[in-house]
NUFIMI-130703 format. One line per 10 residues: number of its first residue (from 1); for each residue x, y, z of C-alpha. Coordinates in nm, 2 decimals, padded with zeros to 4 digits. Example, Ala and Ser with C-alpha at 12.3 -4.5 7.8 and 13.67 -1.06 7.14 Angstrom:
1> 01.23,-00.45,00.78 | 01.37,-00.11,00.71;
END
This chain:
1> 03.08,00.03,-03.77 | 02.81,00.20,-03.53 | 02.94,00.36,-03.16 | 02.73,00.08,-02.96 | 02.86,-00.20,-03.18 | 03.23,-00.08,-03.06 | 03.13,00.01,-02.72 | 02.98,-00.40,-02.66 | 03.23,-00.53,-02.81 | 03.47,-00.31,-02.58;
11> 03.28,-00.42,-02.30 | 03.28,-00.80,-02.42 | 03.66,-00.83,-02.41 | 03.66,-00.65,-02.11 | 03.42,-00.90,-01.91 | 03.60,-01.15,-02.06 | 04.00,-01.02,-01.98 | 03.84,-00.99,-01.58 | 03.70,-01.32,-01.65 | 04.07,-01.49,-01.74;
21> 04.25,-01.28,-01.46 | 04.01,-01.42,-01.21 | 04.13,-01.73,-01.32 | 04.41,-01.72,-01.31 | 04.46,-01.53,-00.99 | 04.45,-01.83,-00.80 | 04.72,-01.97,-00.95 | 04.94,-01.66,-00.91 | 04.84,-01.63,-00.51 | 04.99,-01.92,-00.48;
31> 05.28,-01.84,-00.65 | 05.30,-01.50,-00.49 | 05.30,-01.66,-00.12 | 05.62,-01.89,-00.26 | 05.76,-01.61,-00.33 | 05.71,-01.44,00.00 | 05.85,-01.75,00.19 | 06.14,-01.77,00.03 | 06.21,-01.37,00.02 | 06.13,-01.38,00.43;
41> 06.40,-01.61,00.52 | 06.60,-01.31,00.35 | 06.42,-00.99,00.51 | 06.35,-01.16,00.83 | 06.71,-01.17,00.92 | 06.79,-00.82,00.74 | 06.55,-00.65,01.00 | 06.74,-00.82,01.32 | 07.04,-00.74,01.21 | 06.92,-00.38,01.14;
51> 06.77,-00.34,01.39 | 07.07,-00.42,01.59 | 07.26,-00.21,01.40 | 07.06,00.06,01.49 | 07.09,00.00,01.83 | 07.41,00.03,01.88 | 07.45,00.38,01.63 | 07.56,00.66,01.86 | 07.49,01.01,01.73 | 07.75,01.27,01.65;
61> 07.77,01.52,01.95 | 07.64,01.78,01.66 | 07.27,01.56,01.58 | 07.19,01.46,01.94 | 06.83,01.38,01.80 | 06.93,01.16,01.59 | 06.94,00.89,01.91 | 06.57,00.93,01.86 | 06.53,00.87,01.47 | 06.79,00.51,01.54;
71> 06.53,00.43,01.81 | 06.21,00.47,01.60 | 06.40,00.28,01.29 | 06.50,00.03,01.59 | 06.10,-00.02,01.68 | 06.00,-00.05,01.33 | 06.24,-00.31,01.22 | 06.17,-00.49,01.50 | 05.80,-00.49,01.44 | 05.91,-00.61,01.09;
81> 06.12,-00.89,01.23 | 05.79,-01.04,01.38 | 05.62,-00.96,01.12 | 05.78,-01.12,00.88 | 05.83,-01.39,01.09 | 05.45,-01.48,01.14 | 05.36,-01.40,00.77 | 05.63,-01.63,00.66 | 05.54,-01.94,00.91 | 05.17,-01.84,00.82;
91> 05.22,-01.86,00.41 | 05.49,-02.19,00.49 | 05.12,-02.39,00.70 | 04.86,-02.21,00.38 | 05.15,-02.37,00.12 | 05.18,-02.70,00.30 | 04.81,-02.77,00.33 | 04.71,-02.62,00.02 | 04.73,-02.68,-00.39 | 04.49,-02.44,-00.44;
101> 04.46,-02.07,-00.32 | 04.15,-01.98,-00.16 | 03.95,-01.68,00.00 | 04.25,-01.71,00.28 | 04.55,-01.72,00.07 | 04.39,-01.47,-00.13 | 04.37,-01.25,00.17 | 04.75,-01.34,00.33 | 04.88,-01.26,00.01 | 04.67,-00.87,00.01;
111> 04.76,-00.88,00.40 | 05.14,-00.89,00.35 | 05.19,-00.67,00.06 | 04.97,-00.43,00.26 | 05.15,-00.41,00.57 | 05.52,-00.46,00.41 | 05.37,-00.11,00.23 | 05.29,00.04,00.55 | 05.63,-00.02,00.67 | 05.82,00.12,00.40;
121> 05.58,00.44,00.48 | 05.64,00.42,00.83 | 06.08,00.43,00.79 | 06.01,00.65,00.54 | 05.88,00.91,00.73 | 06.08,00.88,01.06 | 06.36,00.92,00.80 | 06.19,01.27,00.67 | 06.08,01.36,01.04 | 06.43,01.34,01.10;
131> 06.60,01.42,00.78 | 06.81,01.15,00.79 | 06.83,00.79,00.62 | 06.74,00.71,00.27 | 06.42,00.93,00.30 | 06.20,00.83,00.02 | 06.40,00.55,-00.17 | 06.26,00.32,00.12 | 05.94,00.39,00.00 | 06.04,00.34,-00.33;
141> 06.18,00.03,-00.33 | 05.93,-00.14,-00.14 | 05.66,00.01,-00.37 | 05.84,-00.20,-00.64 | 05.95,-00.49,-00.46 | 05.59,-00.60,-00.40 | 05.51,-00.43,-00.80 | 05.74,-00.75,-00.85 | 05.64,-00.99,-00.59 | 05.27,-01.00,-00.54;
151> 05.10,-01.11,-00.84 | 04.76,-01.00,-00.84 | 04.56,-00.86,-01.09 | 04.44,-00.50,-01.15 | 04.08,-00.56,-00.98 | 04.34,-00.56,-00.66 | 04.64,-00.42,-00.71 | 04.45,-00.08,-00.82 | 04.32,-00.05,-00.44 | 04.65,-00.19,-00.29;
161> 04.86,00.04,-00.38 | 04.62,00.34,-00.41 | 04.54,00.30,-00.05 | 04.93,00.29,00.03 | 04.94,00.64,-00.13 | 04.64,00.76,00.06 | 04.76,00.65,00.38 | 05.10,00.73,00.32 | 04.95,01.12,00.18 | 04.74,01.10,00.57;
171> 05.08,01.03,00.74 | 05.25,01.27,00.55 | 04.99,01.52,00.66 | 05.02,01.47,01.02 | 05.40,01.47,01.01 | 05.66,01.71,01.16 | 05.85,01.79,00.81 | 05.90,02.15,00.68 | 05.61,02.22,00.52 | 05.75,02.37,00.24;
181> 05.84,02.06,00.14 | 05.53,01.86,00.18 | 05.38,01.97,-00.13 | 05.69,01.79,-00.35 | 05.72,01.49,-00.06 | 05.33,01.44,-00.19 | 05.39,01.49,-00.58 | 05.69,01.19,-00.50 | 05.43,00.95,-00.24 | 05.21,00.92,-00.57;
191> 05.47,00.85,-00.83 | 05.61,00.58,-00.59 | 05.30,00.34,-00.56 | 05.17,00.50,-00.96 | 05.55,00.30,-01.08 | 05.49,00.02,-00.86 | 05.15,00.00,-00.99 | 05.27,00.03,-01.37 | 05.55,-00.26,-01.29 | 05.26,-00.52,-01.09;
201> 05.04,-00.46,-01.44 | 05.36,-00.56,-01.65 | 05.43,-00.83,-01.45 | 05.07,-00.97,-01.40 | 05.02,-00.95,-01.77 | 05.31,-01.10,-01.88 | 05.21,-01.39,-01.58 | 04.89,-01.42,-01.70 | 04.94,-01.49,-02.09 | 05.17,-01.78,-01.97;
211> 04.95,-01.92,-01.76 | 04.68,-01.96,-01.99 | 04.87,-02.03,-02.25 | 05.04,-02.31,-02.05 | 04.65,-02.39,-01.99 | 04.57,-02.42,-02.36 | 04.89,-02.64,-02.40 | 04.76,-02.85,-02.17 | 04.40,-02.92,-02.28 | 04.57,-02.87,-02.66;
221> 04.81,-03.21,-02.54 | 04.52,-03.37,-02.35 | 04.36,-03.36,-02.64 | 04.57,-03.47,-02.85 | 04.61,-03.76,-02.65 | 04.24,-03.86,-02.65 | 04.28,-03.84,-02.99 | 04.55,-04.05,-03.04 | 04.38,-04.30,-02.81 | 04.04,-04.33,-03.05;
231> 04.25,-04.34,-03.35 | 04.50,-04.64,-03.16 | 04.11,-04.82,-03.06 | 04.01,-04.77,-03.37 | 04.27,-04.93,-03.59 | 04.21,-05.25,-03.41 | 03.81,-05.16,-03.34 | 03.49,-05.09,-03.50 | 03.41,-04.81,-03.41 | 03.01,-04.86,-03.39;
241> 03.01,-05.19,-03.13 | 03.39,-05.15,-02.97 | 03.45,-05.54,-03.09 | 03.77,-05.58,-03.27 | 03.76,-05.55,-03.68 | 03.85,-05.81,-03.91 | 04.22,-05.70,-03.96 | 04.26,-05.76,-03.59 | 04.09,-06.06,-03.52 | 04.27,-06.21,-03.83;
251> 04.60,-06.06,-03.64 | 04.44,-06.25,-03.29 | 04.36,-06.57,-03.49 | 04.69,-06.62,-03.65 | 04.88,-06.61,-03.32 | 04.65,-06.85,-03.15 | 04.65,-07.10,-03.46 | 05.07,-07.03,-03.39 | 05.05,-07.15,-03.00 | 04.78,-07.38,-03.09;
261> 05.07,-07.59,-03.29 | 05.39,-07.52,-03.02 | 05.09,-07.62,-02.68 | 04.85,-07.85,-02.92 | 04.49,-07.82,-02.85 | 04.23,-07.76,-03.07 | 04.07,-07.43,-03.19 | 03.70,-07.28,-03.33 | 03.55,-07.03,-03.48 | 03.17,-06.91,-03.50;
271> 03.07,-06.68,-03.78 | 02.70,-06.50,-03.67 | 02.48,-06.36,-03.94 | 02.19,-06.15,-03.81 | 01.89,-06.28,-03.99 | 01.66,-06.02,-04.28 | 01.88,-05.72,-04.17 | 01.80,-05.55,-04.43 | 01.48,-05.51,-04.35 | 01.53,-05.39,-04.01;
281> 01.75,-05.14,-04.18 | 01.47,-05.04,-04.42 | 01.13,-05.05,-04.14 | 01.35,-04.83,-03.87 | 01.64,-04.65,-04.10 | 01.99,-04.70,-04.03 | 01.98,-04.59,-03.67 | 01.76,-04.84,-03.59 | 02.01,-05.11,-03.76 | 02.30,-04.95,-03.55;
291> 02.07,-04.99,-03.27 | 02.08,-05.38,-03.37 | 02.41,-05.41,-03.43 | 02.53,-05.25,-03.07 | 02.30,-05.49,-02.91 | 02.40,-05.81,-03.06 | 02.76,-05.68,-02.97 | 02.66,-05.66,-02.60 | 02.46,-05.98,-02.63 | 02.76,-06.18,-02.75;
301> 03.01,-06.02,-02.49 | 02.78,-06.12,-02.24 | 02.73,-06.47,-02.34 | 03.11,-06.53,-02.42 | 03.37,-06.72,-02.21 | 03.65,-06.46,-02.07 | 03.88,-06.60,-02.33 | 03.61,-06.60,-02.64 | 03.74,-06.36,-02.87 | 03.48,-06.18,-03.07;
311> 03.47,-05.97,-03.35 | 03.31,-05.76,-03.62 | 03.37,-05.80,-03.99 | 03.12,-05.62,-04.11 | 02.77,-05.52,-04.20 | 02.56,-05.80,-04.03 | 02.79,-06.05,-03.99 | 03.04,-06.13,-03.62 | 03.28,-06.37,-03.55 | 03.40,-06.57,-03.26;
321> 03.75,-06.69,-03.18 | 03.71,-07.02,-02.95 | 04.01,-07.11,-02.83 | 04.08,-07.46,-02.69 | 03.75,-07.57,-02.81 | 03.68,-07.86,-03.02 | 03.37,-07.92,-03.22 | 03.12,-08.03,-02.99 | 03.24,-07.70,-02.73 | 03.18,-07.51,-02.99;
331> 02.85,-07.61,-03.10 | 02.71,-07.55,-02.77 | 02.88,-07.24,-02.74 | 02.69,-07.17,-03.07 | 02.39,-07.26,-02.93 | 02.41,-07.06,-02.66 | 02.50,-06.74,-02.80 | 02.21,-06.85,-03.05 | 01.93,-06.84,-02.77 | 02.16,-06.50,-02.62;
341> 02.07,-06.35,-02.94 | 01.67,-06.50,-03.00 | 01.58,-06.34,-02.64 | 01.75,-06.03,-02.70 | 01.49,-05.75,-02.78 | 01.60,-05.42,-02.88 | 01.38,-05.11,-02.78 | 01.37,-04.82,-03.05 | 01.19,-04.57,-03.17 | 00.91,-04.59,-02.91;
351> 00.93,-05.02,-03.06 | 01.06,-05.32,-02.97 | 01.27,-05.51,-03.27 | 01.28,-05.89,-03.21 | 01.59,-06.04,-03.36 | 01.77,-06.36,-03.48 | 02.09,-06.50,-03.61 | 02.23,-06.79,-03.80 | 02.58,-06.98,-03.69 | 02.82,-07.15,-03.92;
361> 03.07,-07.33,-03.71 | 03.41,-07.49,-03.82 | 03.69,-07.63,-03.58 | 04.10,-07.79,-03.68 | 04.22,-08.05,-03.46 | 04.49,-07.98,-03.28 | 04.78,-08.10,-03.47 | 04.62,-07.97,-03.80 | 04.82,-07.72,-03.90 | 04.56,-07.54,-03.99;
371> 04.57,-07.14,-04.14 | 04.30,-06.87,-04.09 | 04.15,-06.91,-04.43 | 04.08,-07.27,-04.43 | 03.85,-07.25,-04.06 | 03.75,-06.94,-04.17 | 03.65,-07.05,-04.53 | 03.48,-07.37,-04.29 | 03.26,-07.15,-04.10 | 03.11,-06.97,-04.39;
381> 03.01,-07.23,-04.57 | 02.85,-07.37,-04.27 | 02.69,-07.07,-04.20 | 02.58,-07.04,-04.59 | 02.40,-07.38,-04.46 | 02.24,-07.26,-04.19 | 02.09,-06.97,-04.37 | 01.94,-07.21,-04.65 | 01.78,-07.42,-04.43 | 01.59,-07.17,-04.24;
391> 01.80,-06.93,-04.04 | 01.80,-06.92,-03.67 | 01.97,-07.23,-03.66 | 02.37,-07.36,-03.61 | 02.51,-07.56,-03.85 | 02.92,-07.72,-03.85 | 03.16,-07.73,-04.09 | 03.50,-07.89,-04.12 | 03.81,-07.70,-04.35 | 03.85,-07.93,-04.63;
401> 04.18,-08.13,-04.66 | 04.34,-07.89,-04.95 | 04.30,-07.57,-04.70 | 04.53,-07.73,-04.50 | 04.87,-07.60,-04.49 | 05.15,-07.83,-04.58 | 05.39,-08.00,-04.33 | 05.70,-07.86,-04.30;
END
């Protein structure tokens, strides 16, 4: 592999990683703000208690300068208390209003991190100047704490912790500390944000991977649900027209005939067969034929009553179940459908396709105790007659007596 290809591949992966980090940052910011809000409930009273403790501090007689150290810490702790309360209230208000991060949320996240890191640097310098307190331990602890709490991508965390070191280094350079210790303090001051940066990067990497994996799983689950819905639809529907398929129509017809025996009523079916459909396929190809089938299905759906059930049997054949409908009503519906199909013109490939259909109608009386096969066979015979007599017409046939179920 040529070096240029390796560099190009690295840059492509790097850009993809940056884009993924950018997409995750919004969710990470909201999680960080939720963490800040929870931690503020602990740190705000802690700063108030520390301010009271330092205010009540009495330095030993041998070190009167520690009184000034305590006063400086009282001011710092009170300022931190006020800042944490304000930041906590702002965070709470933003979290209540928004479910997703915006520029204000990210800015608040950076501001809270930066100001608290500055507080750590300020308190540490007070300890160093008076050679008391926890010294650099406070700075290190706060840096690492925000490396864990604040979920920021490297493009944000590197400048934040880098600026933290620069500010601390500047303050250290101008603080009245022992010049002999300044070099070692600078080294330690650089190590603290560096360790925090490593912690922040590891924390971010783990969080980003979990978010991306969760999103991928969500997309996969949504795709699986869609596939399951499609499979469930195709189990009882025709894929091309969206009408019920033969199997589902037979099931629905059986249920309707059973219902018609419990609540006596007539039931009818209409078989529909497009005329000269093979010529349409030969002239316009299967795409043209598919367009005709879909237009016919739409025409049937539009012309039928809400209680009627159309289905596609296969090829160019359709069938309609008409509950609570006798011979005359079924013939009226069939003639209405014939007129609707005849007036349908399909626009295809810059031309127009005119269609007609033949209709076979059959019905059973309220107490006939008929089967689906019986009424279907009768409608099929009627359809055959319609074809033989010239097509584009409606014919009727009654089921044969031998096709009825015997009385139980």
